[in-house]
C-alpha positions as CSV (number, residue, x, y, z in Angstrom):
1,M,1.1,-69.8,34.4
2,L,-2.7,-69.4,34.2
3,K,-5.2,-70.5,36.7
4,R,-7.8,-72.8,35.1
5,V,-11.4,-71.6,35.1
6,G,-14.5,-73.3,33.9
7,P,-16.3,-72.0,30.8
8,A,-19.2,-70.6,32.8
9,V,-16.9,-68.7,35.2
10,A,-14.8,-67.4,32.3
11,A,-18.0,-66.2,30.5
12,M,-19.1,-64.4,33.6
13,G,-15.8,-62.6,34.0
14,L,-15.8,-61.5,30.4
15,L,-19.4,-60.3,30.5
16,A,-18.8,-58.4,33.6
17,T,-16.1,-56.2,32.0
18,A,-18.1,-55.3,28.9
19,A,-19.6,-51.8,28.5
20,A,-23.3,-52.3,28.5
21,S,-24.0,-49.1,26.8
22,A,-21.8,-49.7,23.7
23,T,-23.3,-49.8,20.3
24,I,-22.4,-53.1,18.7
25,R,-22.4,-54.1,15.0
26,S,-23.0,-57.8,15.1
27,P,-20.8,-60.0,12.9
28,V,-22.2,-62.7,10.6
29,G,-19.2,-64.8,10.6
30,L,-15.8,-65.4,12.3
31,Q,-12.5,-66.8,10.9
32,C,-10.1,-67.8,13.6
33,T,-6.7,-69.3,14.1
34,A,-5.4,-71.0,17.2
35,V,-2.3,-69.2,18.3
36,T,-1.7,-70.8,21.7
37,T,-2.9,-74.0,23.3
38,W,-3.1,-74.4,27.0
39,A,-3.0,-77.7,28.9
40,C,-4.7,-77.5,32.2
41,A,-3.8,-80.0,35.0
42,E,-5.6,-81.2,38.1
43,A,-3.7,-78.6,40.1
44,K,-5.9,-76.0,38.4
45,T,-3.0,-74.4,36.5
46,C,-2.6,-74.2,32.7
47,K,0.6,-74.4,30.8
48,R,1.4,-73.4,27.3
49,R,2.0,-76.3,24.9
50,E,5.0,-76.0,22.6
51,G,4.9,-76.6,18.9
52,E,1.2,-76.8,18.4
53,A,-0.3,-76.5,14.9
54,K,-1.9,-73.2,13.8
55,E,-5.4,-74.7,13.6
56,S,-8.2,-72.8,11.8
57,Y,-11.8,-72.5,12.9
58,S,-14.7,-70.7,11.1
59,F,-18.1,-69.8,12.5
60,D,-21.1,-68.9,10.4
61,L,-23.3,-67.0,12.8
62,V,-26.2,-66.8,10.3
63,A,-26.4,-70.5,9.4
64,K,-25.4,-71.4,13.0
65,T,-22.7,-73.8,11.8
66,Y,-19.0,-74.2,12.5
67,Q,-16.0,-75.8,10.9
68,A,-13.1,-77.1,13.1
69,P,-9.9,-78.9,12.0
70,H,-11.4,-82.4,12.9
71,D,-15.1,-81.9,12.8
72,R,-18.0,-79.7,11.8
73,G,-21.5,-79.2,13.1
74,A,-24.1,-76.8,14.4
75,I,-23.8,-74.0,16.9
76,A,-26.2,-75.4,19.5
77,A,-26.6,-72.3,21.6
78,F,-25.7,-68.7,21.0
79,E,-25.8,-65.5,23.1
80,T,-24.7,-61.9,22.6
81,D,-24.9,-59.4,25.5
82,D,-25.2,-55.6,25.4
83,G,-21.5,-55.2,25.8
84,G,-20.7,-57.2,22.6
85,F,-19.5,-60.4,24.2
86,M,-20.6,-63.6,22.5
87,T,-20.8,-67.0,24.0
88,F,-21.8,-70.1,22.0
89,L,-21.8,-73.9,22.5
90,L,-20.8,-76.2,19.7
91,S,-22.6,-79.5,19.1
92,G,-19.4,-81.4,18.7
93,G,-18.6,-81.3,22.4
94,P,-18.4,-78.9,25.4
95,R,-16.7,-76.1,23.5
96,Y,-17.3,-72.5,24.3
97,V,-16.0,-69.4,22.6
98,H,-16.0,-66.0,24.4
99,K,-15.5,-63.0,22.2
100,N,-15.6,-59.2,22.5
101,V,-17.0,-58.4,19.1
102,D,-16.4,-54.6,19.6
103,A,-12.7,-54.9,20.2
104,G,-11.6,-54.5,16.6
105,D,-9.9,-57.1,14.3
106,P,-8.1,-59.3,15.0
107,M,-9.9,-60.1,18.3
108,T,-8.9,-62.6,21.0
109,S,-11.2,-65.5,21.9
110,F,-10.9,-68.5,24.1
111,L,-12.1,-71.9,22.9
112,Y,-12.6,-74.5,25.6
113,M,-12.2,-78.0,24.1
114,S,-12.7,-79.5,27.6
115,S,-12.0,-78.6,31.2
116,M,-8.3,-79.4,30.6
117,D,-7.8,-78.1,27.1
118,M,-8.1,-74.4,26.2
119,R,-7.2,-72.7,22.9
120,E,-6.4,-69.0,22.5
121,L,-7.7,-67.8,19.1
122,R,-7.2,-64.7,17.0
123,C,-10.3,-64.0,15.0
124,N,-11.4,-61.7,12.2
125,A,-15.1,-60.9,11.9
126,R,-17.2,-60.7,8.7
127,Y,-20.0,-58.2,8.9
128,A,-23.2,-57.9,6.8
129,P,-23.2,-55.0,4.3
130,D,-24.5,-51.7,5.8
131,A,-28.2,-51.6,5.2
132,S,-28.2,-47.9,4.2
133,A,-25.4,-48.5,1.7
134,V,-27.3,-51.4,0.2
135,A,-30.5,-49.4,-0.1
136,S,-28.5,-46.5,-1.7
137,G,-27.0,-48.8,-4.3
138,A,-30.3,-50.3,-5.1
139,S,-31.9,-46.9,-5.5
140,R,-29.3,-45.8,-8.0
141,S,-29.8,-49.0,-10.0
142,L,-33.6,-48.3,-10.2
143,T,-33.7,-44.7,-11.4
144,G,-35.1,-44.2,-14.9
145,H,-38.2,-43.9,-17.1
146,Y,-40.7,-46.8,-17.0
147,H,-43.7,-47.7,-19.2
148,L,-46.5,-50.1,-18.0
149,L,-46.9,-53.3,-20.1
150,G,-49.5,-56.1,-19.8
151,V,-52.6,-54.2,-18.9
152,M,-55.1,-53.8,-21.8
153,E,-56.4,-50.3,-22.7
154,T,-54.3,-48.7,-20.0
155,G,-51.3,-46.5,-20.5
156,S,-49.0,-45.6,-17.6
157,E,-45.5,-44.1,-17.2
158,L,-43.3,-43.7,-14.1
159,L,-40.2,-41.6,-13.8
160,L,-37.9,-42.4,-10.8
161,R,-35.4,-39.6,-10.4
162,P,-32.0,-39.8,-8.7
163,D,-33.1,-37.3,-6.1
164,Q,-35.7,-39.8,-4.8
165,S,-38.6,-37.9,-6.4
166,F,-41.1,-39.5,-8.8
167,V,-43.7,-38.6,-11.4
168,W,-46.5,-41.1,-12.2
169,F,-49.2,-41.0,-14.8
170,M,-52.0,-43.4,-15.9
171,S,-54.6,-43.2,-18.6
172,Y,-57.6,-45.6,-18.7
173,G,-60.2,-44.8,-21.3
174,A,-61.2,-41.2,-20.8
175,A,-59.9,-41.1,-17.2
176,D,-56.5,-39.7,-16.5
177,Q,-54.7,-40.0,-13.1
178,A,-51.4,-38.5,-11.9
179,A,-49.3,-38.4,-8.8
180,E,-45.9,-37.3,-7.7
181,G,-43.8,-37.3,-4.6
182,K,-41.0,-39.3,-3.1
183,W,-39.9,-42.9,-3.6
184,R,-37.6,-45.3,-1.8
185,V,-36.5,-48.9,-1.7
186,D,-38.5,-50.8,0.9
187,G,-37.2,-54.4,1.2
188,D,-37.9,-56.1,-2.1
189,A,-40.1,-53.3,-3.5
190,V,-40.2,-49.7,-4.5
191,L,-42.5,-47.6,-2.3
192,L,-44.1,-44.5,-3.9
193,E,-45.4,-41.9,-1.4
194,A,-47.5,-39.2,-3.2
195,G,-48.2,-35.7,-2.2
196,T,-44.8,-34.4,-1.2
197,G,-43.4,-33.2,-4.5
198,P,-43.5,-29.6,-5.6
199,G,-46.7,-28.7,-7.4
200,A,-48.3,-32.1,-6.4
201,A,-51.9,-32.6,-7.2
202,A,-54.4,-31.8,-4.5
203,E,-55.9,-35.3,-4.9
204,P,-53.3,-37.7,-6.1
205,A,-54.4,-41.0,-7.5
206,F,-52.9,-42.8,-4.5
207,R,-51.1,-42.0,-1.2
208,Q,-48.8,-45.0,-1.4
209,L,-48.1,-47.5,-4.1
210,R,-45.9,-50.5,-3.6
211,L,-44.2,-52.0,-6.7
212,L,-42.4,-55.3,-6.4
213,I,-38.8,-55.3,-7.8
214,D,-38.4,-58.1,-10.4
215,H,-35.1,-58.3,-12.3
216,G,-35.1,-54.6,-13.0
217,A,-38.8,-54.3,-13.7
218,L,-41.5,-53.2,-11.3
219,L,-44.6,-55.3,-10.8
220,L,-48.0,-53.6,-10.3
221,N,-49.9,-55.1,-7.4
222,G,-47.1,-57.7,-7.1
223,T,-48.2,-59.7,-10.1
224,D,-46.9,-60.4,-13.7
225,K,-50.0,-58.7,-15.0
226,G,-48.8,-55.2,-15.1
227,R,-45.1,-54.6,-15.3
228,Y,-43.3,-51.3,-15.5
229,E,-40.4,-51.9,-17.8
230,R,-37.6,-49.4,-18.0
231,H,-36.7,-47.8,-21.3
232,A,-33.0,-47.6,-22.1
């Protein structure tokens, strides 16, 4: 027998037991299955229902949408506290899900269909790829020897090494410029930071140069006029 509690009271109880200092990796989605359904009577007790269907629920925490067995809609309100507990309200009705997102998979949640209808869920979380791993993979795919195309009377080469060092050279008429240093992926661009490589020029041509990544090529000044294309 369970005593019935309102959604707000249940949320307060869950939040109070969370460790505020925990470091939480926030999920981007939840896939849940109802394992137990509780019917709550006016006597403020809840009884397990027998033979209920194993209903499935999914929550997209990025798009703020949900998919339930009989309806779908938006997640109208959403909160995550420092202890890793989430609370959200669904637009289809007074439904609340309380979840400890740091408890490991599968995790237990409670979905309140109404004040008299509560579902116990088992949920598995989907997480965004680790940012450092994504950047590392992107860096490996960009290493190589590039030549500048699309700028008249200008020759330029760029070498991106696997150890995150670079060498850059540009020749325009009788003027030659060079730089070397470190490079890294910065969002949708490659950022060259000159002056840190061994034997770097005392006065490099630039301190920082940002090249927009475009299908394997690198755009000078973020435009199609001036593309560093990689040689195979």
